[in-house]
KOLBAMAR-435394 format. One record per residue (C-alpha): x, y, z. Coordinates in steps of 0.5 Angstrom, whole numbers, plus 2048, in hexadecimal, padded with zeros to 3 digits. Example, Ala and Ser with C-alpha at 12.3 -4.5 7.8 and 13.67 -1.06 7.14 Angstrom:
2
<atom px="819" py="7F7" pz="810"/>
<atom px="81B" py="7FE" pz="80E"/>
This chain:
79
<atom px="807" py="7C0" pz="83A"/>
<atom px="803" py="7C4" pz="835"/>
<atom px="7FD" py="7C1" pz="831"/>
<atom px="7FB" py="7C2" pz="82A"/>
<atom px="7F5" py="7C6" pz="82B"/>
<atom px="7FA" py="7CB" pz="82F"/>
<atom px="7FF" py="7CB" pz="829"/>
<atom px="7F9" py="7CC" pz="824"/>
<atom px="7F7" py="7D2" pz="828"/>
<atom px="7FE" py="7D5" pz="828"/>
<atom px="7FF" py="7D4" pz="821"/>
<atom px="7F8" py="7D7" pz="81F"/>
<atom px="7F9" py="7DD" pz="824"/>
<atom px="800" py="7DE" pz="821"/>
<atom px="7FD" py="7DE" pz="81A"/>
<atom px="7F8" py="7E3" pz="81B"/>
<atom px="7FD" py="7E8" pz="81E"/>
<atom px="801" py="7E7" pz="818"/>
<atom px="7FB" py="7E8" pz="813"/>
<atom px="7F9" py="7EE" pz="817"/>
<atom px="800" py="7F1" pz="817"/>
<atom px="800" py="7F0" pz="80F"/>
<atom px="7FA" py="7F4" pz="80E"/>
<atom px="7FC" py="7F9" pz="813"/>
<atom px="802" py="7FB" pz="80F"/>
<atom px="7FF" py="7F9" pz="808"/>
<atom px="7F8" py="7FC" pz="808"/>
<atom px="7FA" py="803" pz="809"/>
<atom px="800" py="803" pz="805"/>
<atom px="7FB" py="801" pz="7FF"/>
<atom px="7F6" py="806" pz="800"/>
<atom px="7FB" py="80B" pz="800"/>
<atom px="7FE" py="809" pz="7FA"/>
<atom px="7F7" py="809" pz="7F7"/>
<atom px="7F6" py="810" pz="7F9"/>
<atom px="7FC" py="813" pz="7F7"/>
<atom px="7FC" py="80F" pz="7F0"/>
<atom px="7F5" py="812" pz="7EF"/>
<atom px="7F7" py="819" pz="7F1"/>
<atom px="7FC" py="819" pz="7EC"/>
<atom px="7F8" py="816" pz="7E7"/>
<atom px="7F2" py="81B" pz="7E8"/>
<atom px="7F8" py="820" pz="7E8"/>
<atom px="7FA" py="81E" pz="7E1"/>
<atom px="7F3" py="81D" pz="7DE"/>
<atom px="7F1" py="824" pz="7E0"/>
<atom px="7F8" py="828" pz="7DE"/>
<atom px="7F6" py="82E" pz="7DA"/>
<atom px="7FC" py="82D" pz="7D5"/>
<atom px="7FC" py="82C" pz="7CD"/>
<atom px="7F9" py="824" pz="7CC"/>
<atom px="7F5" py="824" pz="7D3"/>
<atom px="7F6" py="81D" pz="7D5"/>
<atom px="7FD" py="81B" pz="7D1"/>
<atom px="802" py="81B" pz="7D7"/>
<atom px="80A" py="81A" pz="7D6"/>
<atom px="80E" py="815" pz="7D8"/>
<atom px="810" py="819" pz="7DE"/>
<atom px="809" py="818" pz="7E1"/>
<atom px="809" py="810" pz="7E1"/>
<atom px="810" py="810" pz="7E4"/>
<atom px="80E" py="815" pz="7EA"/>
<atom px="808" py="810" pz="7EB"/>
<atom px="80D" py="80A" pz="7EB"/>
<atom px="811" py="80D" pz="7F0"/>
<atom px="80C" py="810" pz="7F5"/>
<atom px="808" py="809" pz="7F5"/>
<atom px="80E" py="805" pz="7F8"/>
<atom px="811" py="80A" pz="7FE"/>
<atom px="80A" py="80A" pz="801"/>
<atom px="809" py="803" pz="802"/>
<atom px="810" py="802" pz="804"/>
<atom px="80F" py="808" pz="809"/>
<atom px="809" py="805" pz="80C"/>
<atom px="80C" py="7FE" pz="80C"/>
<atom px="811" py="801" pz="811"/>
<atom px="80C" py="804" pz="816"/>
<atom px="809" py="800" pz="81C"/>
<atom px="802" py="801" pz="81C"/>
């Protein structure tokens, strides 16, 4: 028969493992999204075209579609 203390230890161990797995999946994904978003923003700001920082709709669409696939790919990986 298991005691309450053993059940609590098992629950704490399981919750810790779940939290660590969540962080290992999401932190690198968020960092990559931030890096790619910053790179796209810097690229758009420093383009040498007429109007300088005025970008078209295409840049926003590219940013939206680039941000999501990296998070999905990292979610599938097992770190």
